[in-house]
All heavy atoms as a GROMACS GRO file, in nm:
protein
  401
    1MET      N    1   0.079  -0.110  -0.005
    1MET     CA    2  -0.001   0.001  -0.005
    1MET      C    3   0.084   0.124  -0.010
    1MET      O    4   0.047   0.223  -0.051
    1MET     CB    5  -0.094  -0.005   0.130
    1MET     CG    6  -0.192  -0.114   0.126
    1MET     SD    7  -0.283  -0.139  -0.029
    1MET     CE    8  -0.420  -0.020  -0.014
    2VAL      N    9   0.195   0.114   0.060
    2VAL     CA   10   0.293   0.231   0.067
    2VAL      C   11   0.348   0.265  -0.073
    2VAL      O   12   0.345   0.388  -0.119
    2VAL     CB   13   0.427   0.202   0.161
    2VAL    CG1   14   0.520   0.317   0.138
    2VAL    CG2   15   0.369   0.183   0.300
    3ALA      N   16   0.357   0.164  -0.161
    3ALA     CA   17   0.401   0.189  -0.297
    3ALA      C   18   0.289   0.264  -0.381
    3ALA      O   19   0.324   0.349  -0.465
    3ALA     CB   20   0.435   0.048  -0.369
    4ALA      N   21   0.161   0.223  -0.342
    4ALA     CA   22   0.053   0.302  -0.416
    4ALA      C   23   0.046   0.445  -0.368
    4ALA      O   24   0.010   0.533  -0.444
    4ALA     CB   25  -0.071   0.232  -0.381
    5VAL      N   26   0.065   0.469  -0.247
    5VAL     CA   27   0.069   0.608  -0.186
    5VAL      C   28   0.161   0.694  -0.270
    5VAL      O   29   0.138   0.807  -0.300
    5VAL     CB   30   0.094   0.603  -0.039
    5VAL    CG1   31   0.119   0.753   0.014
    5VAL    CG2   32  -0.013   0.537   0.043
    6PHE      N   33   0.281   0.644  -0.292
    6PHE     CA   34   0.386   0.719  -0.359
    6PHE      C   35   0.386   0.717  -0.516
    6PHE      O   36   0.464   0.769  -0.577
    6PHE     CB   37   0.526   0.678  -0.310
    6PHE     CG   38   0.545   0.717  -0.164
    6PHE    CD1   39   0.563   0.626  -0.064
    6PHE    CD2   40   0.559   0.848  -0.130
    6PHE    CE1   41   0.579   0.666   0.065
    6PHE    CE2   42   0.589   0.891  -0.003
    6PHE     CZ   43   0.589   0.789   0.102
    7GLY      N   44   0.281   0.652  -0.562
    7GLY     CA   45   0.252   0.652  -0.714
    7GLY      C   46   0.328   0.546  -0.783
    7GLY      O   47   0.328   0.550  -0.906
    8TYR      N   48   0.405   0.451  -0.729
    8TYR     CA   49   0.471   0.352  -0.797
    8TYR      C   50   0.372   0.253  -0.854
    8TYR      O   51   0.412   0.194  -0.964
    8TYR     CB   52   0.560   0.276  -0.699
    8TYR     CG   53   0.684   0.363  -0.650
    8TYR    CD1   54   0.694   0.400  -0.523
    8TYR    CD2   55   0.777   0.421  -0.744
    8TYR    CE1   56   0.807   0.482  -0.471
    8TYR    CE2   57   0.871   0.506  -0.703
    8TYR     CZ   58   0.884   0.530  -0.565
    8TYR     OH   59   0.988   0.608  -0.516
    9ILE      N   60   0.270   0.220  -0.810
    9ILE     CA   61   0.170   0.144  -0.866
    9ILE      C   62   0.026   0.193  -0.840
    9ILE      O   63   0.003   0.270  -0.744
    9ILE     CB   64   0.168  -0.002  -0.801
    9ILE    CG1   65   0.139   0.001  -0.643
    9ILE    CG2   66   0.291  -0.080  -0.833
    9ILE    CD1   67   0.127  -0.140  -0.578
   10PRO      N   68  -0.071   0.172  -0.923
   10PRO     CA   69  -0.203   0.225  -0.908
   10PRO      C   70  -0.263   0.178  -0.776
   10PRO      O   71  -0.239   0.069  -0.735
   10PRO     CB   72  -0.274   0.173  -1.025
   10PRO     CG   73  -0.190   0.130  -1.125
   10PRO     CD   74  -0.053   0.097  -1.042
   11ALA      N   75  -0.355   0.251  -0.714
   11ALA     CA   76  -0.417   0.217  -0.599
   11ALA      C   77  -0.497   0.088  -0.612
   11ALA      O   78  -0.495   0.000  -0.511
   11ALA     CB   79  -0.513   0.332  -0.552
   12VAL      N   80  -0.564   0.061  -0.720
   12VAL     CA   81  -0.635  -0.056  -0.738
   12VAL      C   82  -0.548  -0.187  -0.734
   12VAL      O   83  -0.576  -0.291  -0.678
   12VAL     CB   84  -0.709  -0.055  -0.871
   12VAL    CG1   85  -0.785  -0.182  -0.906
   12VAL    CG2   86  -0.821   0.062  -0.859
   13ALA      N   87  -0.429  -0.171  -0.804
   13ALA     CA   88  -0.333  -0.277  -0.802
   13ALA      C   89  -0.290  -0.306  -0.658
   13ALA      O   90  -0.258  -0.417  -0.617
   13ALA     CB   91  -0.223  -0.245  -0.895
   14GLY      N   92  -0.268  -0.203  -0.586
   14GLY     CA   93  -0.209  -0.206  -0.450
   14GLY      C   94  -0.313  -0.286  -0.355
   14GLY      O   95  -0.290  -0.361  -0.273
   15SER      N   96  -0.438  -0.247  -0.384
   15SER     CA   97  -0.550  -0.310  -0.304
   15SER      C   98  -0.567  -0.451  -0.340
   15SER      O   99  -0.579  -0.546  -0.250
   15SER     CB  100  -0.686  -0.245  -0.316
   15SER     OG  101  -0.733  -0.240  -0.447
   16LEU      N  102  -0.550  -0.486  -0.462
   16LEU     CA  103  -0.560  -0.632  -0.504
   16LEU      C  104  -0.444  -0.709  -0.451
   16LEU      O  105  -0.456  -0.815  -0.411
   16LEU     CB  106  -0.561  -0.642  -0.662
   16LEU     CG  107  -0.692  -0.598  -0.723
   16LEU    CD1  108  -0.675  -0.594  -0.878
   16LEU    CD2  109  -0.810  -0.678  -0.671
   17LEU      N  110  -0.333  -0.658  -0.452
   17LEU     CA  111  -0.207  -0.715  -0.396
   17LEU      C  112  -0.230  -0.734  -0.241
   17LEU      O  113  -0.203  -0.853  -0.202
   17LEU     CB  114  -0.083  -0.627  -0.417
   17LEU     CG  115   0.049  -0.686  -0.366
   17LEU    CD1  116   0.080  -0.816  -0.424
   17LEU    CD2  117   0.159  -0.589  -0.389
   18GLN      N  118  -0.290  -0.643  -0.187
   18GLN     CA  119  -0.321  -0.659  -0.032
   18GLN      C  120  -0.420  -0.769  -0.008
   18GLN      O  121  -0.409  -0.848   0.084
   18GLN     CB  122  -0.375  -0.528   0.012
   18GLN     CG  123  -0.402  -0.527   0.175
   18GLN     CD  124  -0.272  -0.568   0.257
   18GLN    OE1  125  -0.166  -0.499   0.231
   18GLN    NE2  126  -0.270  -0.654   0.350
   19GLU      N  127  -0.519  -0.790  -0.100
   19GLU     CA  128  -0.607  -0.893  -0.085
   19GLU      C  129  -0.542  -1.031  -0.102
   19GLU      O  130  -0.577  -1.126  -0.030
   19GLU     CB  131  -0.724  -0.876  -0.191
   19GLU     CG  132  -0.822  -0.765  -0.164
   19GLU     CD  133  -0.891  -0.778  -0.025
   19GLU    OE1  134  -0.927  -0.895   0.001
   19GLU    OE2  135  -0.905  -0.678   0.036
   20LEU      N  136  -0.442  -1.045  -0.197
   20LEU     CA  137  -0.371  -1.158  -0.200
   20LEU      C  138  -0.293  -1.198  -0.086
   20LEU      O  139  -0.288  -1.311  -0.044
   20LEU     CB  140  -0.283  -1.158  -0.331
   20LEU     CG  141  -0.352  -1.153  -0.465
   20LEU    CD1  142  -0.258  -1.129  -0.568
   20LEU    CD2  143  -0.434  -1.284  -0.484
   21VAL      N  144  -0.241  -1.084  -0.020
   21VAL     CA  145  -0.154  -1.116   0.098
   21VAL      C  146  -0.253  -1.163   0.211
   21VAL      O  147  -0.214  -1.253   0.278
   21VAL     CB  148  -0.079  -0.983   0.140
   21VAL    CG1  149  -0.027  -0.990   0.277
   21VAL    CG2  150   0.028  -0.955   0.038
   22ASP      N  151  -0.370  -1.094   0.220
   22ASP     CA  152  -0.461  -1.140   0.322
   22ASP      C  153  -0.508  -1.286   0.294
   22ASP      O  154  -0.519  -1.355   0.399
   22ASP     CB  155  -0.587  -1.047   0.319
   22ASP     CG  156  -0.556  -0.908   0.368
   22ASP    OD1  157  -0.452  -0.879   0.432
   22ASP    OD2  158  -0.640  -0.813   0.328
   23LEU      N  159  -0.527  -1.318   0.176
   23LEU     CA  160  -0.581  -1.459   0.144
   23LEU      C  161  -0.466  -1.560   0.186
   23LEU      O  162  -0.490  -1.660   0.252
   23LEU     CB  163  -0.608  -1.470  -0.010
   23LEU     CG  164  -0.648  -1.611  -0.049
   23LEU    CD1  165  -0.780  -1.649   0.016
   23LEU    CD2  166  -0.662  -1.606  -0.198
   24ALA      N  167  -0.345  -1.524   0.154
   24ALA     CA  168  -0.230  -1.612   0.187
   24ALA      C  169  -0.212  -1.630   0.342
   24ALA      O  170  -0.197  -1.740   0.387
   24ALA     CB  171  -0.096  -1.565   0.128
   25THR      N  172  -0.244  -1.526   0.414
   25THR     CA  173  -0.238  -1.523   0.564
   25THR      C  174  -0.351  -1.618   0.608
   25THR      O  175  -0.328  -1.688   0.703
   25THR     CB  176  -0.243  -1.382   0.622
   25THR    OG1  177  -0.136  -1.300   0.563
   25THR    CG2  178  -0.229  -1.382   0.763
   26ILE      N  179  -0.472  -1.594   0.561
   26ILE     CA  180  -0.582  -1.675   0.619
   26ILE      C  181  -0.559  -1.820   0.588
   26ILE      O  182  -0.576  -1.908   0.677
   26ILE     CB  183  -0.715  -1.630   0.545
   26ILE    CG1  184  -0.749  -1.498   0.602
   26ILE    CG2  185  -0.819  -1.727   0.570
   26ILE    CD1  186  -0.861  -1.422   0.536
   27LEU      N  187  -0.509  -1.852   0.466
   27LEU     CA  188  -0.490  -1.998   0.428
   27LEU      C  189  -0.378  -2.055   0.511
   27LEU      O  190  -0.386  -2.176   0.556
   27LEU     CB  191  -0.454  -2.005   0.271
   27LEU     CG  192  -0.560  -1.972   0.173
   27LEU    CD1  193  -0.519  -1.983   0.035
   27LEU    CD2  194  -0.676  -2.071   0.196
   28ASN      N  195  -0.280  -1.977   0.542
   28ASN     CA  196  -0.160  -2.023   0.629
   28ASN      C  197  -0.212  -2.057   0.765
   28ASN      O  198  -0.180  -2.151   0.834
   28ASN     CB  199  -0.050  -1.926   0.628
   28ASN     CG  200   0.065  -1.987   0.698
   28ASN    OD1  201   0.107  -2.092   0.680
   28ASN    ND2  202   0.128  -1.904   0.781
   29ALA      N  203  -0.312  -1.967   0.821
   29ALA     CA  204  -0.363  -1.988   0.962
   29ALA      C  205  -0.446  -2.116   0.962
   29ALA      O  206  -0.439  -2.191   1.051
   29ALA     CB  207  -0.429  -1.858   0.998
   30LEU      N  208  -0.522  -2.125   0.857
   30LEU     CA  209  -0.605  -2.252   0.843
   30LEU      C  210  -0.527  -2.382   0.840
   30LEU      O  211  -0.557  -2.480   0.902
   30LEU     CB  212  -0.704  -2.250   0.730
   30LEU     CG  213  -0.811  -2.139   0.742
   30LEU    CD1  214  -0.899  -2.131   0.615
   30LEU    CD2  215  -0.910  -2.166   0.858
   31ARG      N  216  -0.413  -2.365   0.766
   31ARG     CA  217  -0.323  -2.484   0.752
   31ARG      C  218  -0.258  -2.515   0.886
   31ARG      O  219  -0.256  -2.632   0.929
   31ARG     CB  220  -0.205  -2.457   0.658
   31ARG     CG  221  -0.119  -2.571   0.641
   31ARG     CD  222   0.017  -2.533   0.569
   31ARG     NE  223   0.078  -2.426   0.631
   31ARG     CZ  224   0.161  -2.431   0.727
   31ARG    NH1  225   0.180  -2.554   0.795
   31ARG    NH2  226   0.219  -2.326   0.787
   32ALA      N  227  -0.219  -2.411   0.961
   32ALA     CA  228  -0.164  -2.430   1.098
   32ALA      C  229  -0.268  -2.497   1.190
   32ALA      O  230  -0.229  -2.586   1.271
   32ALA     CB  231  -0.109  -2.301   1.146
   33LEU      N  232  -0.389  -2.453   1.188
   33LEU     CA  233  -0.492  -2.502   1.278
   33LEU      C  234  -0.513  -2.656   1.241
   33LEU      O  235  -0.529  -2.740   1.322
   33LEU     CB  236  -0.627  -2.430   1.256
   33LEU     CG  237  -0.634  -2.307   1.330
   33LEU    CD1  238  -0.768  -2.239   1.296
   33LEU    CD2  239  -0.626  -2.332   1.480
   34HIS      N  240  -0.514  -2.690   1.107
   34HIS     CA  241  -0.525  -2.826   1.061
   34HIS      C  242  -0.405  -2.916   1.114
   34HIS      O  243  -0.440  -3.031   1.159
   34HIS     CB  244  -0.541  -2.832   0.915
   34HIS     CG  245  -0.564  -2.969   0.853
   34HIS    ND1  246  -0.677  -3.044   0.878
   34HIS    CD2  247  -0.479  -3.054   0.786
   34HIS    CE1  248  -0.670  -3.158   0.824
   34HIS    NE2  249  -0.548  -3.166   0.768
   35ASP      N  250  -0.296  -2.867   1.103
   35ASP     CA  251  -0.179  -2.943   1.149
   35ASP      C  252  -0.181  -2.959   1.292
   35ASP      O  253  -0.149  -3.066   1.356
   35ASP     CB  254  -0.052  -2.856   1.113
   35ASP     CG  255  -0.014  -2.883   0.961
   35ASP    OD1  256  -0.077  -2.957   0.894
   35ASP    OD2  257   0.064  -2.799   0.930
   36ARG      N  258  -0.232  -2.872   1.374
   36ARG     CA  259  -0.233  -2.877   1.508
   36ARG      C  260  -0.335  -2.986   1.562
   36ARG      O  261  -0.310  -3.045   1.656
   36ARG     CB  262  -0.273  -2.736   1.572
   36ARG     CG  263  -0.258  -2.727   1.727
   36ARG     CD  264  -0.269  -2.593   1.780
   36ARG     NE  265  -0.419  -2.570   1.775
   36ARG     CZ  266  -0.469  -2.464   1.823
   36ARG    NH1  267  -0.394  -2.373   1.868
   36ARG    NH2  268  -0.609  -2.442   1.807
   37ARG      N  269  -0.438  -3.008   1.484
   37ARG     CA  270  -0.538  -3.102   1.530
   37ARG      C  271  -0.480  -3.245   1.495
   37ARG      O  272  -0.546  -3.344   1.549
   37ARG     CB  273  -0.669  -3.081   1.437
   37ARG     CG  274  -0.741  -2.953   1.480
   37ARG     CD  275  -0.862  -2.935   1.406
   37ARG     NE  276  -0.921  -2.810   1.442
   37ARG     CZ  277  -1.020  -2.748   1.364
   37ARG    NH1  278  -1.057  -2.804   1.263
   37ARG    NH2  279  -1.064  -2.638   1.406
   38ARG      N  280  -0.393  -3.267   1.410
   38ARG     CA  281  -0.328  -3.396   1.395
   38ARG      C  282  -0.192  -3.395   1.442
   38ARG      O  283  -0.088  -3.394   1.356
   38ARG     CB  284  -0.333  -3.426   1.244
   38ARG     CG  285  -0.473  -3.441   1.178
   38ARG     CD  286  -0.466  -3.477   1.039
   38ARG     NE  287  -0.368  -3.404   0.960
   38ARG     CZ  288  -0.292  -3.450   0.865
   38ARG    NH1  289  -0.302  -3.573   0.827
   38ARG    NH2  290  -0.198  -3.374   0.803
   39PRO      N  291  -0.166  -3.423   1.565
   39PRO     CA  292  -0.026  -3.419   1.619
   39PRO      C  293   0.039  -3.538   1.579
   39PRO      O  294  -0.012  -3.659   1.567
   39PRO     CB  295  -0.045  -3.425   1.770
   39PRO     CG  296  -0.182  -3.479   1.788
   39PRO     CD  297  -0.264  -3.440   1.677
   40ASN      N  298   0.170  -3.524   1.530
   40ASN     CA  299   0.248  -3.634   1.484
   40ASN      C  300   0.365  -3.671   1.565
   40ASN      O  301   0.437  -3.754   1.532
   40ASN     CB  302   0.291  -3.603   1.335
   40ASN     CG  303   0.375  -3.483   1.323
   40ASN    OD1  304   0.396  -3.416   1.430
   40ASN    ND2  305   0.428  -3.441   1.199
   41THR      N  306   0.378  -3.605   1.674
   41THR     CA  307   0.479  -3.634   1.778
   41THR      C  308   0.423  -3.640   1.911
   41THR      O  309   0.324  -3.578   1.947
   41THR     CB  310   0.598  -3.529   1.772
   41THR    OG1  311   0.547  -3.409   1.796
   41THR    CG2  312   0.659  -3.525   1.631
   42ALA      N  313   0.484  -3.704   1.998
   42ALA     CA  314   0.450  -3.705   2.138
   42ALA      C  315   0.494  -3.578   2.209
   42ALA      O  316   0.552  -3.492   2.147
   42ALA     CB  317   0.522  -3.827   2.204
   43ALA      N  318   0.475  -3.568   2.335
   43ALA     CA  319   0.514  -3.452   2.413
   43ALA      C  320   0.664  -3.431   2.404
   43ALA      O  321   0.739  -3.535   2.358
   43ALA     CB  322   0.482  -3.470   2.555
   44VAL      N  323   0.718  -3.314   2.437
   44VAL     CA  324   0.855  -3.292   2.428
   44VAL      C  325   0.937  -3.395   2.503
   44VAL      O  326   0.915  -3.441   2.614
   44VAL     CB  327   0.893  -3.148   2.494
   44VAL    CG1  328   1.034  -3.129   2.500
   44VAL    CG2  329   0.816  -3.044   2.419
   45GLY      N  330   1.038  -3.450   2.433
   45GLY     CA  331   1.122  -3.549   2.492
   45GLY      C  332   1.066  -3.696   2.465
   45GLY      O  333   1.128  -3.791   2.494
   46GLY      N  334   0.949  -3.706   2.417
   46GLY     CA  335   0.887  -3.833   2.390
   46GLY      C  336   0.924  -3.892   2.260
   46GLY      O  337   1.008  -3.848   2.186
   47THR      N  338   0.872  -4.005   2.236
   47THR     CA  339   0.897  -4.078   2.100
   47THR      C  340   0.785  -4.034   2.005
   47THR      O  341   0.661  -4.027   2.037
   47THR     CB  342   0.876  -4.229   2.133
   47THR    OG1  343   0.964  -4.274   2.235
   47THR    CG2  344   0.906  -4.306   1.996
   48PRO      N  345   0.828  -4.005   1.881
   48PRO     CA  346   0.733  -3.968   1.775
   48PRO      C  347   0.620  -4.072   1.762
   48PRO      O  348   0.650  -4.190   1.777
   48PRO     CB  349   0.814  -3.942   1.657
   48PRO     CG  350   0.950  -3.930   1.693
   48PRO     CD  351   0.959  -3.998   1.831
   49ALA      N  352   0.501  -4.023   1.730
   49ALA     CA  353   0.390  -4.126   1.722
   49ALA      C  354   0.420  -4.214   1.600
   49ALA      O  355   0.465  -4.174   1.489
   49ALA     CB  356   0.256  -4.050   1.698
   50GLY      N  357   0.383  -4.346   1.609
   50GLY     CA  358   0.404  -4.431   1.505
   50GLY      C  359   0.537  -4.498   1.506
   50GLY      O  360   0.565  -4.588   1.427
   51VAL      N  361   0.636  -4.460   1.599
   51VAL     CA  362   0.756  -4.521   1.605
   51VAL      C  363   0.766  -4.624   1.722
   51VAL      O  364   0.728  -4.587   1.831
   51VAL     CB  365   0.872  -4.409   1.622
   51VAL    CG1  366   0.998  -4.473   1.649
   51VAL    CG2  367   0.867  -4.317   1.513
   52ALA      N  368   0.800  -4.746   1.684
   52ALA     CA  369   0.810  -4.841   1.790
   52ALA      C  370   0.930  -4.828   1.884
   52ALA      O  371   1.036  -4.781   1.840
   52ALA     CB  372   0.821  -4.986   1.725
   53VAL      N  373   0.912  -4.851   2.004
   53VAL     CA  374   1.010  -4.831   2.098
   53VAL      C  375   1.077  -4.970   2.123
   53VAL      O  376   1.011  -5.071   2.159
   53VAL     CB  377   0.955  -4.777   2.241
   53VAL    CG1  378   1.062  -4.764   2.343
   53VAL    CG2  379   0.888  -4.649   2.216
   54ARG      N  380   1.212  -4.972   2.107
   54ARG     CA  381   1.288  -5.108   2.135
   54ARG      C  382   1.318  -5.112   2.277
   54ARG      O  383   1.376  -5.006   2.328
   54ARG     CB  384   1.412  -5.111   2.041
   54ARG     CG  385   1.379  -5.114   1.899
   54ARG     CD  386   1.503  -5.106   1.826
   54ARG     NE  387   1.501  -5.181   1.710
   54ARG     CZ  388   1.591  -5.176   1.617
   54ARG    NH1  389   1.701  -5.104   1.635
   54ARG    NH2  390   1.582  -5.255   1.509
   55ARG      N  391   1.312  -5.221   2.339
   55ARG     CA  392   1.344  -5.237   2.477
   55ARG      C  393   1.426  -5.365   2.482
   55ARG      O  394   1.412  -5.454   2.429
   55ARG     CB  395   1.223  -5.253   2.577
   55ARG     CG  396   1.166  -5.113   2.577
   55ARG     CD  397   1.045  -5.112   2.658
   55ARG     NE  398   0.973  -4.995   2.639
   55ARG     CZ  399   0.946  -4.903   2.736
   55ARG    NH1  400   0.970  -4.925   2.861
   55ARG    NH2  401   0.867  -4.800   2.706
   0.00000   0.00000   0.00000
């Protein structure tokens, strides 16, 4: 948006670019939530899920 203020790009192009940035941020947050719901490791210091422990 700063580039649009100084006239380097048209305001409409700046706003569309901002919408793409917002979309990428939302999709990344949704991906992070999805990953958090499917933990693939045990607690800190534990054995990763799905790995057999040899004794």
